[in-house]
C-alpha positions as a Markdown table, in Angstrom:
| # | Residue | x | y | z |
|---|---|---|---|---|
| 1 | Met | 0.0 | 0.0 | 0.0 |
| 2 | Ile | 1.1 | 3.6 | -0.5 |
| 3 | Glu | 2.4 | 4.9 | 2.8 |
| 4 | Gly | 0.3 | 7.1 | 5.0 |
| 5 | Ala | -2.9 | 6.3 | 6.9 |
| 6 | Leu | -4.8 | 9.3 | 5.5 |
| 7 | Ile | -4.8 | 9.9 | 1.8 |
| 8 | Glu | -5.7 | 13.3 | 0.4 |
| 9 | Ala | -9.2 | 13.3 | -1.2 |
| 10 | Ala | -7.7 | 15.1 | -4.2 |
| 11 | Leu | -5.4 | 12.2 | -4.9 |
| 12 | Ile | -8.3 | 9.7 | -4.8 |
| 13 | Glu | -10.4 | 12.0 | -7.1 |
| 14 | Glu | -7.5 | 12.2 | -9.6 |
| 15 | Ile | -7.2 | 8.4 | -9.6 |
| 16 | Phe | -10.9 | 8.1 | -10.2 |
| 17 | Arg | -10.8 | 10.5 | -13.1 |
| 18 | Glu | -7.8 | 8.6 | -14.6 |
| 19 | Gln | -9.1 | 5.1 | -14.1 |
| 20 | Trp | -12.9 | 5.3 | -14.6 |
| 21 | Gly | -12.8 | 4.8 | -18.4 |
| 22 | Arg | -10.3 | 2.0 | -18.1 |
| 23 | Val | -12.3 | 0.1 | -15.5 |
| 24 | Leu | -15.6 | 0.6 | -17.3 |
| 25 | Ala | -14.0 | -0.5 | -20.6 |
| 26 | Ser | -12.6 | -3.7 | -19.0 |
| 27 | Leu | -16.0 | -4.6 | -17.6 |
| 28 | Ile | -17.9 | -3.9 | -20.9 |
| 29 | Gly | -15.4 | -6.1 | -22.7 |
| 30 | Val | -16.2 | -9.0 | -20.3 |
| 31 | Leu | -19.9 | -8.4 | -19.7 |
| 32 | Gly | -21.1 | -7.0 | -23.0 |
| 33 | Asp | -23.7 | -5.0 | -21.0 |
| 34 | Phe | -23.2 | -1.2 | -20.7 |
| 35 | Asp | -25.6 | -0.7 | -17.8 |
| 36 | Leu | -24.4 | -3.6 | -15.7 |
| 37 | Ala | -20.7 | -2.6 | -16.3 |
| 38 | Glu | -21.4 | 1.0 | -15.2 |
| 39 | Asp | -23.3 | -0.1 | -12.1 |
| 40 | Ala | -20.5 | -2.5 | -11.1 |
| 41 | Ala | -17.8 | 0.2 | -11.7 |
| 42 | Ala | -19.8 | 2.7 | -9.7 |
| 43 | Glu | -20.0 | 0.3 | -6.8 |
| 44 | Ala | -16.3 | -0.4 | -6.9 |
| 45 | Phe | -15.4 | 3.3 | -6.9 |
| 46 | Ala | -17.8 | 3.7 | -3.9 |
| 47 | Val | -16.0 | 1.0 | -2.0 |
| 48 | Ala | -12.7 | 2.6 | -2.8 |
| 49 | Ala | -13.9 | 6.0 | -1.6 |
| 50 | Gln | -14.8 | 4.4 | 1.7 |
| 51 | Arg | -11.7 | 2.3 | 2.2 |
| 52 | Trp | -8.8 | 4.2 | 0.7 |
| 53 | Pro | -8.8 | 7.4 | 2.8 |
| 54 | Thr | -7.9 | 5.3 | 5.9 |
| 55 | Gly | -6.4 | 2.1 | 4.4 |
| 56 | Gly | -4.3 | 3.7 | 1.7 |
| 57 | Val | -4.4 | 3.5 | -2.1 |
| 58 | Pro | -3.4 | 0.1 | -3.5 |
| 59 | Asp | -0.1 | -0.1 | -5.5 |
| 60 | Asn | -2.2 | -1.0 | -8.5 |
| 61 | Pro | -5.4 | 1.0 | -8.2 |
| 62 | Ala | -6.8 | 0.0 | -11.7 |
| 63 | Ala | -6.4 | -3.7 | -11.0 |
| 64 | Trp | -8.0 | -3.3 | -7.6 |
| 65 | Leu | -10.9 | -1.4 | -9.0 |
| 66 | Val | -11.5 | -3.9 | -11.9 |
| 67 | Thr | -11.3 | -6.9 | -9.6 |
| 68 | Thr | -13.6 | -5.3 | -7.1 |
| 69 | Ala | -16.1 | -4.3 | -9.9 |
| 70 | Arg | -16.0 | -7.8 | -11.3 |
| 71 | Arg | -17.0 | -9.2 | -7.9 |
| 72 | Lys | -19.8 | -6.7 | -7.6 |
| 73 | Ala | -21.0 | -7.7 | -11.0 |
| 74 | Ile | -20.9 | -11.4 | -9.9 |
| 75 | Asp | -23.0 | -10.6 | -6.9 |
| 76 | Arg | -25.6 | -8.8 | -9.0 |
| 77 | Leu | -25.7 | -11.7 | -11.6 |
| 78 | Arg | -26.1 | -14.3 | -8.9 |
| 79 | Arg | -29.4 | -12.6 | -8.0 |
| 80 | Asp | -30.6 | -12.9 | -11.6 |
| 81 | Arg | -30.8 | -16.4 | -13.0 |
| 82 | Val | -31.7 | -15.1 | -16.5 |
| 83 | Leu | -28.1 | -13.8 | -16.7 |
| 84 | Ala | -26.5 | -17.2 | -15.9 |
| 85 | Asp | -24.4 | -17.3 | -19.0 |
| 86 | Lys | -22.8 | -14.0 | -18.3 |
| 87 | Leu | -22.2 | -15.1 | -14.7 |
| 88 | Arg | -20.3 | -18.2 | -15.9 |
| 89 | Leu | -18.1 | -16.1 | -18.2 |
| 90 | Leu | -17.4 | -13.5 | -15.5 |
| 91 | Glu | -16.6 | -16.2 | -12.8 |
| 92 | Ala | -14.2 | -17.8 | -15.2 |
| 93 | Thr | -12.5 | -14.5 | -15.7 |
| 94 | Glu | -12.4 | -13.9 | -12.0 |
| 95 | Arg | -10.7 | -17.2 | -11.4 |
| 96 | Gly | -7.9 | -16.0 | -13.5 |
| 97 | Ala | -7.4 | -13.0 | -11.1 |
| 98 | Asp | -7.7 | -14.9 | -7.9 |
| 99 | Gln | -4.7 | -13.3 | -6.2 |
| 100 | Gly | -6.9 | -10.5 | -4.8 |
| 101 | Pro | -7.8 | -6.9 | -5.7 |
| 102 | Ala | -4.4 | -5.4 | -5.0 |
| 103 | Ser | -2.3 | -8.1 | -6.6 |
| 104 | Ala | 0.7 | -7.0 | -8.7 |
| 105 | Ser | 0.1 | -9.6 | -11.3 |
| 106 | Ala | -3.4 | -8.4 | -11.9 |
| 107 | Thr | -2.0 | -5.2 | -13.4 |
| 108 | Ser | 0.1 | -6.9 | -16.0 |
| 109 | Asp | -3.0 | -9.0 | -17.1 |
| 110 | Leu | -5.3 | -6.0 | -17.1 |
| 111 | Arg | -6.0 | -5.2 | -20.8 |
| 112 | Asp | -6.6 | -1.5 | -21.6 |
| 113 | Glu | -9.8 | -1.5 | -23.6 |
| 114 | Arg | -10.5 | 2.2 | -23.5 |
| 115 | Leu | -9.9 | 2.4 | -27.3 |
| 116 | Glu | -12.8 | 0.0 | -27.9 |
| 117 | Leu | -14.9 | 2.1 | -25.5 |
| 118 | Ile | -14.1 | 5.3 | -27.3 |
| 119 | Phe | -15.1 | 3.8 | -30.7 |
| 120 | Leu | -18.3 | 2.4 | -29.1 |
| 121 | Cys | -19.3 | 5.8 | -27.7 |
| 122 | Cys | -18.6 | 7.5 | -31.1 |
| 123 | His | -20.2 | 4.9 | -33.3 |
| 124 | Pro | -21.9 | 6.6 | -36.3 |
| 125 | Ala | -25.2 | 4.8 | -35.5 |
| 126 | Leu | -25.5 | 7.2 | -32.5 |
| 127 | Ala | -26.6 | 10.8 | -32.9 |
| 128 | Pro | -23.8 | 13.4 | -32.4 |
| 129 | Glu | -25.3 | 14.7 | -29.1 |
| 130 | Ala | -25.4 | 11.1 | -27.8 |
| 131 | Gln | -21.8 | 10.5 | -28.9 |
| 132 | Val | -20.7 | 13.5 | -26.9 |
| 133 | Ala | -22.7 | 12.7 | -23.8 |
| 134 | Leu | -21.7 | 9.0 | -23.8 |
| 135 | Thr | -18.0 | 9.9 | -24.3 |
| 136 | Leu | -18.1 | 12.3 | -21.4 |
| 137 | Arg | -19.9 | 9.9 | -19.2 |
| 138 | Ala | -18.3 | 6.6 | -20.0 |
| 139 | Val | -14.7 | 7.6 | -21.0 |
| 140 | Ala | -14.2 | 10.8 | -19.0 |
| 141 | Gly | -16.3 | 9.7 | -16.1 |
| 142 | Leu | -18.2 | 13.0 | -15.7 |
| 143 | Pro | -21.4 | 12.7 | -13.7 |
| 144 | Thr | -24.6 | 13.2 | -15.7 |
| 145 | Glu | -25.4 | 16.4 | -13.8 |
| 146 | Gln | -22.1 | 18.0 | -14.8 |
| 147 | Ile | -22.6 | 17.1 | -18.5 |
| 148 | Ala | -26.1 | 18.5 | -18.4 |
| 149 | Arg | -24.8 | 21.8 | -16.9 |
| 150 | Ala | -22.1 | 22.0 | -19.5 |
| 151 | Phe | -24.6 | 21.8 | -22.3 |
| 152 | Leu | -27.3 | 23.9 | -20.6 |
| 153 | Val | -30.0 | 21.2 | -20.4 |
| 154 | Pro | -31.8 | 19.7 | -17.5 |
| 155 | Ala | -30.2 | 16.7 | -15.8 |
| 156 | Glu | -33.2 | 14.5 | -16.6 |
| 157 | Thr | -32.9 | 15.4 | -20.3 |
| 158 | Met | -29.2 | 14.4 | -20.3 |
| 159 | Lys | -30.1 | 11.2 | -18.4 |
| 160 | Arg | -32.7 | 10.3 | -21.0 |
| 161 | Arg | -30.2 | 11.0 | -23.8 |
| 162 | Leu | -27.7 | 8.6 | -22.2 |
| 163 | Thr | -30.3 | 6.0 | -21.7 |
| 164 | Arg | -31.4 | 6.1 | -25.3 |
| 165 | Ala | -27.8 | 5.8 | -26.4 |
| 166 | Lys | -27.2 | 2.7 | -24.4 |
| 167 | Ile | -30.5 | 1.2 | -25.6 |
| 168 | Lys | -29.4 | 1.9 | -29.1 |
| 169 | Ile | -26.1 | 0.2 | -28.5 |
| 170 | Lys | -27.8 | -2.9 | -27.3 |
| 171 | Ala | -30.6 | -3.0 | -29.8 |
| 172 | Ala | -28.4 | -2.4 | -32.8 |
| 173 | Gly | -25.7 | -4.8 | -31.6 |
| 174 | Ile | -23.0 | -2.1 | -31.9 |
| 175 | Pro | -19.7 | -4.0 | -31.4 |
| 176 | Phe | -17.3 | -3.3 | -28.6 |
| 177 | Arg | -14.1 | -3.3 | -30.8 |
| 178 | Val | -11.6 | -1.3 | -32.7 |
| 179 | Pro | -12.8 | -0.9 | -36.3 |
| 180 | Pro | -11.0 | -3.0 | -39.0 |
| 181 | Asp | -8.2 | -1.3 | -40.9 |
| 182 | Arg | -10.4 | -0.5 | -43.9 |
| 183 | Met | -12.8 | 1.5 | -41.7 |
| 184 | Leu | -10.4 | 2.9 | -39.2 |
| 185 | Pro | -9.6 | 6.3 | -40.9 |
| 186 | Glu | -13.2 | 7.2 | -41.3 |
| 187 | Arg | -14.2 | 6.1 | -37.8 |
| 188 | Leu | -11.2 | 7.7 | -36.2 |
| 189 | Gly | -12.1 | 11.0 | -38.0 |
| 190 | Ala | -15.5 | 10.8 | -36.3 |
| 191 | Val | -13.9 | 10.2 | -32.9 |
| 192 | Leu | -11.5 | 13.2 | -33.3 |
| 193 | Ala | -14.4 | 15.4 | -34.4 |
| 194 | Ile | -16.3 | 14.6 | -31.2 |
| 195 | Leu | -13.2 | 15.3 | -29.0 |
| 196 | Tyr | -12.7 | 18.6 | -30.8 |
| 197 | Leu | -16.4 | 19.5 | -30.4 |
| 198 | Ile | -16.1 | 18.9 | -26.7 |
| 199 | Phe | -12.9 | 21.0 | -26.6 |
| 200 | Asn | -14.5 | 23.9 | -28.3 |
| 201 | Glu | -17.5 | 23.9 | -25.9 |
| 202 | Gly | -15.0 | 24.6 | -23.1 |
| 203 | Tyr | -12.6 | 26.8 | -25.1 |
| 204 | Gly | -15.2 | 29.4 | -25.7 |
| 205 | Gln | -15.4 | 30.2 | -22.0 |
| 206 | Pro | -12.7 | 31.9 | -19.9 |
| 207 | Ala | -10.5 | 29.4 | -18.0 |
| 208 | Ala | -11.4 | 31.1 | -14.7 |
| 209 | Thr | -15.0 | 30.0 | -15.0 |
| 210 | Ala | -13.9 | 26.4 | -14.5 |
| 211 | Lys | -13.9 | 25.8 | -10.8 |
| 212 | Glu | -12.5 | 22.3 | -11.1 |
| 213 | Pro | -10.6 | 20.6 | -13.9 |
| 214 | Glu | -13.2 | 17.9 | -14.4 |
| 215 | Thr | -15.9 | 20.6 | -15.1 |
| 216 | Asp | -13.8 | 22.4 | -17.7 |
| 217 | Leu | -14.7 | 20.7 | -21.0 |
| 218 | Ala | -11.5 | 21.9 | -22.7 |
| 219 | Ala | -9.4 | 20.3 | -20.0 |
| 220 | Val | -11.5 | 17.1 | -20.3 |
| 221 | Ala | -11.0 | 17.0 | -24.1 |
| 222 | Ile | -7.3 | 17.4 | -23.6 |
| 223 | Arg | -7.3 | 14.6 | -21.1 |
| 224 | Leu | -9.2 | 12.3 | -23.5 |
| 225 | Gly | -6.8 | 13.4 | -26.3 |
| 226 | Arg | -3.8 | 12.3 | -24.2 |
| 227 | Val | -5.5 | 8.9 | -23.6 |
| 228 | Leu | -6.1 | 8.5 | -27.4 |
| 229 | Ala | -2.5 | 9.5 | -28.2 |
| 230 | Ala | -1.2 | 6.9 | -25.7 |
| 231 | Leu | -3.4 | 4.2 | -27.3 |
| 232 | Leu | -2.7 | 5.3 | -30.9 |
| 233 | Pro | 0.8 | 6.8 | -30.7 |
| 234 | Asp | 1.6 | 6.5 | -34.4 |
| 235 | Glu | -1.5 | 8.2 | -35.8 |
| 236 | Pro | -0.5 | 11.7 | -36.9 |
| 237 | Glu | -4.1 | 13.1 | -36.8 |
| 238 | Val | -4.4 | 12.0 | -33.1 |
| 239 | Leu | -1.2 | 13.8 | -32.3 |
| 240 | Gly | -2.2 | 16.7 | -34.4 |
| 241 | Leu | -5.5 | 17.2 | -32.5 |
| 242 | Leu | -3.8 | 16.9 | -29.2 |
| 243 | Ala | -1.2 | 19.5 | -30.3 |
| 244 | Leu | -3.9 | 21.8 | -31.5 |
| 245 | Met | -5.9 | 21.6 | -28.3 |
| 246 | Leu | -2.8 | 22.2 | -26.2 |
| 247 | Leu | -1.7 | 25.2 | -28.2 |
| 248 | His | -5.1 | 26.8 | -28.2 |
| 249 | Asp | -5.7 | 26.2 | -24.5 |
| 250 | Ser | -2.3 | 27.4 | -23.5 |
| 251 | Arg | -3.4 | 30.9 | -24.6 |
| 252 | Arg | -6.9 | 30.8 | -23.0 |
| 253 | Ala | -6.0 | 32.8 | -19.9 |
| 254 | Ala | -5.0 | 35.7 | -22.1 |
| 255 | Arg | -8.0 | 35.6 | -24.4 |
| 256 | Phe | -10.3 | 37.4 | -22.0 |
| 257 | Arg | -9.9 | 40.4 | -19.8 |
| 258 | Gly | -12.9 | 40.4 | -17.6 |
| 259 | Asp | -15.8 | 40.2 | -20.0 |
| 260 | Asp | -13.7 | 41.6 | -22.9 |
| 261 | Leu | -12.3 | 39.4 | -25.7 |
| 262 | Val | -8.5 | 40.0 | -26.4 |
| 263 | Leu | -7.3 | 39.2 | -29.8 |
| 264 | Leu | -4.0 | 37.4 | -30.4 |
| 265 | Pro | -1.8 | 40.4 | -31.2 |
| 266 | Asp | -3.0 | 42.2 | -28.0 |
| 267 | Gln | -2.6 | 39.2 | -25.6 |
| 268 | Asp | -0.3 | 39.4 | -22.6 |
| 269 | Arg | 2.1 | 36.5 | -23.3 |
| 270 | Ser | 3.1 | 36.3 | -19.7 |
| 271 | Leu | -0.4 | 34.8 | -19.1 |
| 272 | Trp | 0.3 | 32.0 | -21.6 |
| 273 | Asn | 0.9 | 28.5 | -20.2 |
| 274 | Trp | 4.3 | 28.0 | -21.7 |
| 275 | Glu | 4.8 | 24.4 | -20.5 |
| 276 | Gln | 1.6 | 23.4 | -22.3 |
| 277 | Leu | 2.5 | 25.5 | -25.3 |
| 278 | Leu | 5.9 | 23.9 | -25.7 |
| 279 | Ala | 4.3 | 20.4 | -25.4 |
| 280 | Gly | 1.9 | 21.3 | -28.1 |
| 281 | Ser | 4.6 | 22.7 | -30.3 |
| 282 | Ala | 6.7 | 19.6 | -29.9 |
| 283 | Leu | 3.7 | 17.4 | -31.0 |
| 284 | Ala | 3.0 | 19.7 | -33.9 |
| 285 | Ala | 6.6 | 19.4 | -35.1 |
| 286 | Arg | 6.2 | 15.6 | -35.1 |
| 287 | Thr | 3.2 | 15.8 | -37.4 |
| 288 | Ala | 4.6 | 18.6 | -39.6 |
| 289 | Gly | 4.5 | 17.7 | -43.3 |
| 290 | Thr | 1.5 | 15.4 | -43.0 |
| 291 | Lys | -1.6 | 16.6 | -44.7 |
| 292 | Gly | -4.4 | 15.7 | -42.3 |
| 293 | Pro | -6.7 | 18.6 | -41.2 |
| 294 | Tyr | -5.7 | 18.5 | -37.5 |
| 295 | Ala | -2.0 | 18.2 | -38.2 |
| 296 | Leu | -2.2 | 21.2 | -40.6 |
| 297 | Gln | -4.2 | 23.2 | -38.0 |
| 298 | Ala | -1.6 | 22.4 | -35.3 |
| 299 | Ser | 1.2 | 23.7 | -37.6 |
| 300 | Ile | -0.7 | 26.9 | -38.0 |
| 301 | Ala | -1.4 | 27.3 | -34.3 |
| 302 | Ala | 2.3 | 26.7 | -33.5 |
| 303 | Leu | 3.4 | 29.3 | -36.0 |
| 304 | Gln | 1.0 | 31.8 | -34.4 |
| 305 | Thr | 2.9 | 31.6 | -31.1 |
| 306 | Asp | 6.2 | 32.8 | -32.6 |
| 307 | Asp | 7.5 | 36.2 | -31.7 |
| 308 | Trp | 7.7 | 37.0 | -35.5 |
| 309 | Ile | 4.7 | 35.3 | -37.2 |
| 310 | Asp | 5.4 | 34.0 | -40.6 |
| 311 | Trp | 2.0 | 35.0 | -42.2 |
| 312 | Pro | 2.9 | 33.9 | -45.8 |
| 313 | Arg | 3.7 | 30.4 | -44.5 |
| 314 | Ile | 0.4 | 30.4 | -42.5 |
| 315 | Ala | -1.5 | 31.5 | -45.7 |
| 316 | Val | 0.1 | 28.5 | -47.6 |
| 317 | Leu | -0.9 | 26.1 | -44.8 |
| 318 | Tyr | -4.5 | 27.4 | -44.9 |
| 319 | Arg | -4.7 | 26.9 | -48.6 |
| 320 | Glu | -3.5 | 23.3 | -48.1 |
| 321 | Leu | -6.1 | 22.9 | -45.3 |
| 322 | Ala | -8.9 | 24.3 | -47.6 |
| 323 | Glu | -7.9 | 21.8 | -50.3 |
| 324 | Val | -8.2 | 18.9 | -47.8 |
| 325 | Thr | -11.4 | 20.0 | -46.1 |
| 326 | Gly | -13.2 | 22.0 | -48.9 |
| 327 | Ser | -14.5 | 24.2 | -46.1 |
| 328 | Pro | -15.5 | 27.8 | -46.8 |
| 329 | Val | -14.8 | 28.6 | -43.1 |
| 330 | Val | -11.2 | 27.5 | -43.6 |
| 331 | Arg | -10.9 | 29.8 | -46.6 |
| 332 | Leu | -12.3 | 32.6 | -44.4 |
| 333 | Asn | -9.6 | 31.9 | -41.8 |
| 334 | Gly | -7.0 | 31.8 | -44.5 |
| 335 | Ala | -8.1 | 35.2 | -45.6 |
| 336 | Val | -7.0 | 36.6 | -42.3 |
| 337 | Ala | -3.5 | 35.3 | -43.0 |
| 338 | Val | -3.6 | 36.7 | -46.5 |
| 339 | Ala | -4.5 | 40.1 | -45.0 |
| 340 | Glu | -1.4 | 40.1 | -42.9 |
| 341 | Ala | 0.8 | 38.8 | -45.8 |
| 342 | Glu | -0.6 | 40.7 | -48.8 |
| 343 | Gly | -2.9 | 43.4 | -47.4 |
| 344 | Pro | -6.6 | 43.7 | -46.6 |
| 345 | Ala | -7.7 | 44.2 | -50.3 |
| 346 | Ala | -6.4 | 40.8 | -51.3 |
| 347 | Ala | -8.1 | 39.2 | -48.3 |
| 348 | Leu | -11.5 | 41.0 | -49.0 |
| 349 | Ala | -11.6 | 39.6 | -52.5 |
| 350 | Ile | -11.4 | 36.1 | -50.9 |
| 351 | Val | -14.0 | 36.8 | -48.3 |
| 352 | Asp | -16.5 | 38.4 | -50.7 |
| 353 | Ala | -16.4 | 35.2 | -52.8 |
| 354 | Leu | -17.6 | 33.1 | -49.9 |
| 355 | Asp | -21.2 | 32.3 | -49.4 |
| 356 | Leu | -21.3 | 32.6 | -45.6 |
| 357 | Asp | -23.9 | 35.4 | -45.0 |
| 358 | Gly | -25.4 | 33.6 | -41.9 |
| 359 | Tyr | -22.0 | 33.1 | -40.3 |
| 360 | Gln | -21.0 | 35.7 | -37.6 |
| 361 | Tyr | -17.3 | 35.6 | -38.3 |
| 362 | Trp | -17.7 | 36.2 | -42.0 |
| 363 | His | -19.3 | 39.6 | -41.1 |
| 364 | Ser | -16.8 | 40.4 | -38.4 |
| 365 | Thr | -13.9 | 39.5 | -40.7 |
| 366 | Arg | -15.3 | 41.7 | -43.5 |
| 367 | Gly | -15.8 | 44.5 | -40.9 |
| 368 | Glu | -12.2 | 44.3 | -39.9 |
| 369 | Leu | -10.9 | 44.3 | -43.4 |
| 370 | Leu | -13.1 | 47.2 | -44.4 |
| 371 | Arg | -12.0 | 49.2 | -41.3 |
| 372 | Arg | -8.4 | 48.7 | -42.2 |
| 373 | Met | -9.1 | 49.9 | -45.8 |
| 374 | Gly | -10.7 | 53.1 | -44.4 |
| 375 | Arg | -14.3 | 52.2 | -45.4 |
| 376 | Ala | -15.8 | 53.0 | -42.1 |
| 377 | Ala | -19.5 | 53.0 | -42.9 |
| 378 | Glu | -19.3 | 49.6 | -44.6 |
| 379 | Ala | -17.2 | 48.3 | -41.8 |
| 380 | Arg | -19.8 | 49.5 | -39.3 |
| 381 | Ala | -22.6 | 47.7 | -41.1 |
| 382 | Ala | -20.6 | 44.5 | -41.2 |
| 383 | Tyr | -19.9 | 44.7 | -37.5 |
| 384 | Arg | -23.6 | 45.3 | -36.7 |
| 385 | Arg | -24.6 | 42.2 | -38.7 |
| 386 | Ala | -22.0 | 40.2 | -36.8 |
| 387 | Leu | -23.3 | 41.6 | -33.5 |
| 388 | Asp | -26.8 | 40.4 | -34.5 |
| 389 | Leu | -25.4 | 36.9 | -34.8 |
| 390 | Ala | -23.1 | 36.9 | -31.8 |
| 391 | Ala | -24.1 | 35.0 | -28.6 |
| 392 | Ser | -21.3 | 35.4 | -26.1 |
| 393 | Val | -20.9 | 38.5 | -24.0 |
| 394 | Pro | -17.1 | 39.0 | -24.7 |
| 395 | Glu | -17.7 | 38.8 | -28.5 |
| 396 | Arg | -20.7 | 41.2 | -28.3 |
| 397 | Arg | -18.6 | 43.7 | -26.2 |
| 398 | Tyr | -15.8 | 43.5 | -28.7 |
| 399 | Leu | -18.0 | 44.0 | -31.7 |
| 400 | Gln | -19.8 | 47.0 | -30.0 |
| 401 | Arg | -16.4 | 48.6 | -29.4 |
| 402 | Arg | -15.5 | 48.2 | -33.1 |
| 403 | Ile | -18.8 | 49.8 | -34.1 |
| 404 | Asp | -18.1 | 52.7 | -31.8 |
| 405 | Glu | -14.6 | 53.1 | -33.1 |
| 406 | Thr | -15.9 | 53.4 | -36.7 |
| 407 | Arg | -18.1 | 56.3 | -35.7 |
| 408 | Ser | -15.1 | 58.4 | -34.6 |
């Protein structure tokens, strides 16, 4: 046991966050039943929360938790004769780990099935909102109430969403496995899209609003990205997404000043998380030269942290990214780099060729380019349209300041 009679609650909570997905994945792999696995895992964590503060954390917490959860599942199954086949399978598995919950050998035999769990949660048969909710609940271990608060829905609504997803998994026979090689690129792309969606939900808020790391969706997405990178260390797009999230999040403390949005050129670099930034830059360097969308975005984000920003190079990378994605939003972002490299007139020609009238940032970008060209009345109209579409307080305050500046 780890020395010390009393263990800090923060250490136990950290272990729970790190091990929940692994324990749950191991149980689903054996039981093939999402609800039963989740109930057994929750019971095991409850036992740990009761015993560990006074008895100490086992040397192998994951093995202890999995073994305890299996035994809780066996207890439940013994009360239900209908599940006799599952009981025989689980008891056979348990006999292979009969050295006790804290045994050292159990760790070496404990297979990490979180990759299977991630692909299960992000299966294309599930609706995107269900994929997000299930990933946060099953892989990240967030309580349903926290997920509901993050997405501004009642807890009961989120609970029903999770229940429907689990019913769909069972009814459709969605497999608990890593997709075959021929399907892996497409399925992995869906997984990465879900992680990035989760990240962006958190990144749009000031870091100071996150009272605890597990309630900050950006931090949760980065944690999940690290798990995925450990499980798929040779996938450039996985590393690219992790690099991108680390680089963006490293600047988050400087993006807001109270309720005001602070643009990159005006940010106080002393507020940047340089350890995180360097880690993201190192990952971006490893994926440089690959043409995946996340690797390209990571390269762009890394260049934007330099003291002297190579805007022509960034403009080239945006063109490559636009070719890969075909996205008009990417072309819009690329126009910002063109404005820095070639001037606002060249950028405005690109922007005006895009069909993005309902997109807030198309109007705000046009407003900025027109302002820089001295066309104040047109810039003010563009900023007003962007303001009509803006939802967040910092963005609305920024746009209102721009409107006021074009009047003077």
